[in-house]
C-alpha positions in Angstrom: 72.7 98.9 101.2 75.2 96.6 102.7 74.6 93.0 103.5 77.2 91.7 106.2 77.8 88.8 108.5 78.5 89.7 112.1 80.1 87.5 114.7 79.5 88.1 118.3 79.5 86.6 121.7 76.2 85.4 123.1 76.1 85.2 127.0 72.9 83.4 126.9 74.4 80.6 124.8 77.8 81.0 126.1 79.3 80.7 122.7 80.2 82.8 119.5 77.3 83.4 117.3 76.6 84.9 113.7 73.8 87.0 112.2 73.3 88.4 108.8 72.4 92.1 108.8 71.2 94.3 105.8 71.7 98.0 106.6 70.5 101.1 104.4 72.8 102.9 102.1 73.9 106.3 103.1 71.2 108.8 102.1 68.3 106.2 102.4 66.3 107.8 105.2 67.8 109.4 108.4 68.6 107.4 111.4 67.6 106.0 113.8 66.1 103.2 111.6 63.4 100.6 112.4 64.5 96.9 112.6 63.0 93.7 111.0 64.0 90.5 112.8 63.6 87.5 110.4 63.8 84.1 111.9 64.9 81.1 109.9 63.4 77.5 109.9 64.6 74.2 111.6 66.9 73.1 108.8 68.4 76.6 108.1 70.8 79.1 109.6 71.3 83.0 109.6 72.1 83.0 105.9 68.9 81.2 104.5 66.9 84.5 103.9 69.8 86.1 102.1 70.3 83.0 100.1 67.1 81.8 99.4 64.9 84.9 99.1 65.2 88.3 97.3 65.2 90.2 100.7 68.0 92.3 99.7 66.1 93.5 96.4 63.0 94.0 98.5 64.6 96.4 101.1 67.2 98.0 98.9 65.8 101.5 99.1 64.1 101.4 102.4 65.3 103.0 105.7 65.2 99.7 107.5 67.7 97.3 109.2 67.1 93.6 108.5 68.5 91.2 111.0 68.8 87.5 110.5 70.0 85.8 113.6 71.2 82.2 113.8 68.6 80.4 116.1 70.1 76.7 115.7 67.3 74.2 116.0 66.1 75.6 119.2 62.6 77.0 118.3 63.7 80.4 119.8 62.9 78.9 123.2 64.9 78.4 126.4 65.0 74.6 126.3 64.0 72.5 129.3 67.3 70.8 128.6 69.7 72.7 126.5 70.3 76.1 125.0 68.5 79.4 125.8 67.5 80.7 122.3 64.8 82.9 123.5 67.0 84.8 125.9 69.6 84.7 123.2 67.3 86.7 120.9 65.7 89.0 123.5 68.6 90.0 125.2 71.9 89.3 123.2 70.8 89.9 119.7 68.5 92.8 120.2 70.9 94.4 122.7 73.8 93.9 120.2 72.0 95.3 117.3 70.7 98.3 119.4 74.3 99.0 120.5 76.0 98.6 117.1 73.5 100.4 114.9 71.3 103.5 115.0 68.1 101.9 115.8 64.6 103.1 117.0 65.1 101.4 120.5 61.3 100.9 121.3 58.5 98.8 120.3 57.4 100.9 117.3 60.9 100.4 115.7 60.8 96.6 115.9 58.9 94.0 113.7 59.7 90.2 113.8 58.8 87.5 111.2 59.9 84.0 110.4 59.5 80.8 108.4 58.3 77.6 109.8 60.4 77.1 113.2 60.9 81.0 112.7 57.4 81.6 112.3 56.6 79.9 115.5 59.4 81.8 117.2 58.1 85.1 115.8 54.6 84.6 117.1 55.6 83.3 120.4 58.2 86.1 120.9 55.7 88.8 120.0 53.0 87.4 122.3 55.4 86.8 125.3 57.2 90.3 124.7 54.4 92.7 123.2 56.5 95.5 124.7 59.3 94.8 122.3 57.6 94.2 118.9 54.8 96.2 117.0 54.1 93.5 114.4 54.8 89.9 113.9 54.3 87.7 110.7 54.7 84.1 110.3 55.2 82.1 107.1 54.1 78.5 107.2 54.6 78.4 110.8 55.2 75.4 113.1 52.5 76.4 115.4 51.4 73.3 117.2 54.5 72.0 119.0 52.4 69.5 120.9 52.1 67.5 117.5 55.8 67.7 117.1 56.4 66.2 120.6 54.3 63.3 119.6 56.1 62.6 116.3 58.4 59.8 116.7 61.1 61.1 114.5 61.3 64.4 116.4 60.1 63.3 119.9 63.4 63.2 121.7 64.6 66.6 120.3 61.3 68.3 121.0 61.0 66.8 124.5 64.3 68.4 125.3 63.2 71.7 124.1 59.5 71.9 125.2 59.4 69.1 127.9 57.1 66.1 127.7 53.9 68.1 127.8 54.1 71.6 126.2 50.4 72.3 126.3 49.6 75.2 128.4 53.1 75.9 129.1 55.4 79.0 128.4 56.0 78.2 124.8 52.4 77.0 123.8 51.3 79.6 121.3 47.6 78.9 122.0 48.1 79.5 125.7 50.0 82.6 125.1 47.4 83.8 122.6 44.6 83.3 125.2 46.6 85.0 127.9 47.4 88.1 125.8 45.4 91.1 124.7 44.7 89.3 121.5 41.0 89.0 121.0 39.6 85.4 121.4 38.8 85.3 117.8 42.6 85.6 117.1 43.3 82.7 119.4 40.6 80.7 117.6 42.0 81.5 114.1 45.6 80.5 115.3 44.3 77.1 116.6 42.4 76.4 113.3 45.4 76.9 111.2 47.7 74.8 113.6 
């Protein structure tokens, strides 16, 4: 297994970006490999999963590529005023990974997960792009962005990302869950956990 930091240009963000990638050792499975995208939280960056967890040890003998991109403080969303982190991940990161590594380039070969802001991003992206991900997991996800827009210490930053009223918008997890093929019970459970 190799753990590396890759630097690449993101057309969506119009800047150089980084990601941490874990690739299987030679002899561990046969390519093409599935990819797990792990998204970091608000106060972290692309290095946090490798620095703060045992992810390398957990995947050491698995035929799996793990990609940990940098999502800034953008909630993996195309901001109302600012950067296009959703497009960055969907187009630039996945595109770069599929061009650079021997991956399974279809839904069955991609999973997405995240922590806090990254948990929100993982759920949102899986709901918006079900054709890209076969599974999603969220740890301590920041699901209810409506509350964050109302918190004084975060209001300006959150309004710049989500707009003044995110309820029912393109980044509202509850609205996305209700519009998706997810049964109504799942949308209700998501709302309860908010």
